[in-house]
N, C-alpha and C positions, 0 to 999 in steps of 0.2 A: 853310459852301463852297455856289456860287450854282447854284441850278437852268439847266441847259438854255433855249434862247433858242425861244417856240415860235412857228412862224407863226402870225399873225390867221385867215386865210383857213383854214387847219390845225381849228383850235378854239378857243373864248375864255375868258378866266378866270371864276370864282364871281367870282358879283353878292358887292360887297362886300369880294375881296379885295385885298389891300395886295403892289401889281408893280409892276415897272418895267417901259415898253414905249419904243417907240425908232418916229419915225414914218417914216414911206418913206421922204424923203430927208436924216433924219441921221442921223449915230450918233453923237449923247449923250443917252443914252434918262433918260427924265424919269420920276418919280417920281408911283403914284397910287392909285387906284384903278379898277374896271371895274364899273361899274351901270345901271340899266335901258339898257341894249346901244350906251353909251357912252363912251369911256377918260375918265377926269376926273384930271387933275392939278391941281396950286396956283394954278395962274393961266390953266386955262383946258380947257375938254368939244373932243376929236375923236371926229370918225365914225371905226366900225370899219375903213373905204375907206381911213382916214390913216394906219391902227396896222398896221407892217408884221409886226412880231412885242412880245413880252412875258413874262415871266417875273415865277415872284414871288420875294418880298421873304424874305420868312420862311419855310425851308424844312423847320419842324417841323411835323408834321403838325396838332395842336391849334394852330397861331397860325389855320389855316387854319377859312373859315368854313363852315358847312353850311346852301350853298342849291342848290337846282333847276339845274343848270348850264341858260346861254344858249344851247348849244349841243347835239345827241345825238348827238354824239360819244363820248359820256360814256356812259359804260353806269350801269345804274340799280344793278348792282348791287357796281359799285365804289364807288360812293357808299354802300352798306348797311355795305359793308368798314371804307369810313371811321371808318363812326359808332357803329360796336362798337366799334370800337379806341378809340374816345374815352370811351364809356361803360366799357370793361372800365378801361382808367387810371385812368376818374377814380374807380374804385369801386373800387381798390386803395387810393388814396392815404387814403379816409376808413374 
């Protein structure tokens, strides 16, 4: 199941997160990552103001990178909860 589309004006993906993103005037999404404040695809880099929306490619929490969010709208407690979940699952498998 795919994630919902997020507007880049609301909040941005985590650094290194595999995503799909749509440019403001295109309907066809591009695959890439978000890093250094820029959306990177295989062919080009796009500034935040050119990207209208984005969504995660992998909805599994284990696949999400652990990095500080680019936007202050994501809470620190949410990051800590996600890290605890990942750590608890890795201890359960060892």
